C-alpha positions in Angstrom: -9.7 -46.0 39.5 -10.1 -43.4 37.2 -9.8 -40.2 38.8 -10.6 -37.5 37.2 -14.3 -35.6 37.4 -16.7 -37.5 35.4 -18.9 -35.1 32.8 -20.3 -37.4 30.4 -20.7 -36.2 26.6 -22.1 -38.2 23.8 -21.3 -38.4 20.0 -23.2 -40.4 17.3 -21.1 -42.1 15.0 -22.6 -41.2 11.3 -21.4 -44.3 9.6 -23.1 -46.7 12.4 -25.4 -44.8 14.3 -23.7 -45.7 17.4 -23.7 -43.5 20.0 -20.3 -43.4 21.9 -19.6 -41.6 25.6 -16.9 -40.1 26.8 -16.3 -38.0 29.6 -13.9 -35.0 30.4 -11.8 -37.2 32.4 -10.9 -39.0 28.8 -10.4 -35.7 27.1 -8.9 -34.0 29.7 -5.0 -34.3 29.6 -4.1 -34.5 33.1 -7.1 -35.9 34.6 -8.5 -34.0 37.6 -5.3 -32.8 38.4 -5.5 -29.5 37.0 -8.5 -28.6 38.9 -6.7 -28.8 42.0 -4.4 -25.7 41.0 -1.1 -27.4 40.3 1.1 -25.9 37.4 4.2 -27.7 35.7 7.1 -27.3 37.7 5.8 -27.1 41.0 7.2 -29.2 44.0 4.6 -31.1 45.7 4.7 -32.7 49.1 2.5 -35.3 50.0 1.2 -36.4 53.2 -1.0 -39.4 54.3 0.2 -42.1 51.5 -1.4 -45.4 52.0 -3.0 -48.2 50.0 -6.1 -46.4 49.3 -5.2 -43.6 47.4 -5.8 -43.1 44.1 -3.0 -43.8 42.0 -4.4 -42.3 38.7 -4.7 -38.8 40.4 -1.3 -39.1 41.9 0.4 -40.0 38.2 -1.9 -37.2 36.6 -0.4 -34.6 39.2 3.2 -35.9 38.5 2.4 -35.5 34.8 1.1 -32.1 35.0 3.7 -30.9 37.2 6.8 -32.8 35.7 7.9 -34.0 39.1 7.5 -36.7 41.1 5.6 -36.1 44.8 8.0 -35.7 47.3 7.0 -37.7 50.6 6.7 -36.6 54.2 10.2 -36.3 55.0 11.0 -33.9 52.4 13.1 -31.2 54.0 13.4 -28.6 51.3 10.7 -25.9 50.4 7.4 -27.1 48.8 5.3 -25.1 46.4 2.1 -27.3 47.4 1.3 -29.9 49.6 -1.1 -32.8 49.1 -2.7 -34.6 52.1 -4.8 -37.9 51.7 -7.0 -37.7 55.0 -9.3 -40.1 56.6 -11.6 -39.7 59.8 -9.5 -42.0 61.7 -6.2 -40.7 60.6 -5.8 -38.3 63.9 -5.9 -34.7 64.2 -6.2 -32.9 61.1 -4.9 -29.7 62.8 -1.8 -31.4 63.7 -1.4 -32.4 59.9 -1.9 -28.9 58.6 0.1 -27.1 60.8 3.0 -29.9 59.8 2.2 -29.3 56.1 2.8 -25.6 56.6 6.5 -26.4 57.7 8.2 -26.9 54.1 5.5 -24.7 52.3 6.8 -21.8 50.3 5.1 -18.3 51.0 1.8 -18.0 48.8 1.7 -21.6 48.5 -1.3 -23.8 49.1 -2.6 -27.2 50.8 -5.1 -29.7 49.0 -6.7 -32.1 51.4 -7.9 -35.0 49.8 -10.7 -36.9 51.7 -12.9 -39.7 51.1 -16.1 -38.8 49.7 -19.6 -38.5 51.9 -20.8 -42.2 52.4 -17.5 -43.8 52.3 -15.5 -45.2 54.9 -13.0 -42.5 56.5 -15.3 -39.7 55.3 -14.4 -36.2 56.9 -16.8 -33.5 57.7 -16.4 -30.1 56.2 -16.6 -28.6 59.3 -13.5 -30.4 60.3 -11.4 -29.3 57.5 -12.3 -25.8 58.4 -11.7 -25.9 61.7 -8.1 -27.4 60.6 -7.7 -24.5 58.1 -8.6 -21.7 60.7 -6.3 -23.3 63.1 -3.6 -23.5 60.8 -4.0 -19.7 60.0 -5.5 -20.7 56.5 -9.2 -20.5 55.2 -10.7 -23.1 52.4 -10.8 -21.7 48.9 -12.9 -24.5 47.2 -13.8 -28.0 46.8 -13.7 -30.1 44.0 -14.6 -33.6 43.1 -11.1 -34.9 42.8 -12.0 -38.1 41.8 -14.2 -41.4 41.9 -13.4 -41.6 45.8 -11.8 -38.6 46.9 -12.9 -34.7 47.4 -10.1 -32.3 47.4 -10.3 -29.2 49.5 -7.8 -26.2 48.8 -6.4 -24.1 51.7 -5.0 -21.1 51.3 -3.4 -18.1 53.5 -5.9 -15.2 53.7 -5.8 -12.2 51.5 -4.1 -9.4 53.3 -5.9 -6.6 53.7 -5.3 -3.6 50.9 -4.0 -0.3 51.9 
C-alpha cells in the first residue's frame, strides 16, 4: 500500500507524446510522514500496531526520523506518539492518557484512524472527546495514506502574559 497523499500531476514526454502521471507521493522523499509533523532524530512510540497498519507509512516515518518506531512497552521519554486506532479497539480516552505517560513536554500525538467508509472508522467527535479529556486539542487532520486519516493532538497553548 502506498501511504503518501495522492496529488496527481502529469507530464507529456516530448519525444513519444505519451502522458506520464506521477503523484506527490512519488516525488516526496518521505511519503506522507513529513506531513504528520515528524522530524529527524525524533523518538516515536507506537501504539495499536496490527496487521492492518500501513507499513509504507511506518517505514517512511522511520526513514524521516532516522530511528525505529518504539513499541508500547518503551519506557523512556518519547518525542511523539503514533496511535493506530479502530472503532472496536476499546476506549480511545484511555489510549490517549496512556500515550501521555512517556511523552516529552511540548510533544504531540498522531492518531491514525481508518478513513470514512472503511471498517473501523472512528468519528471525529470521538477523537475530539479523547483529546479534550486528555488535556489536549486537535490541531489538524490530514489524509495520511490510502486507508488512514491522521489527526494531530497537541497541548493547548498557554495564555500569554
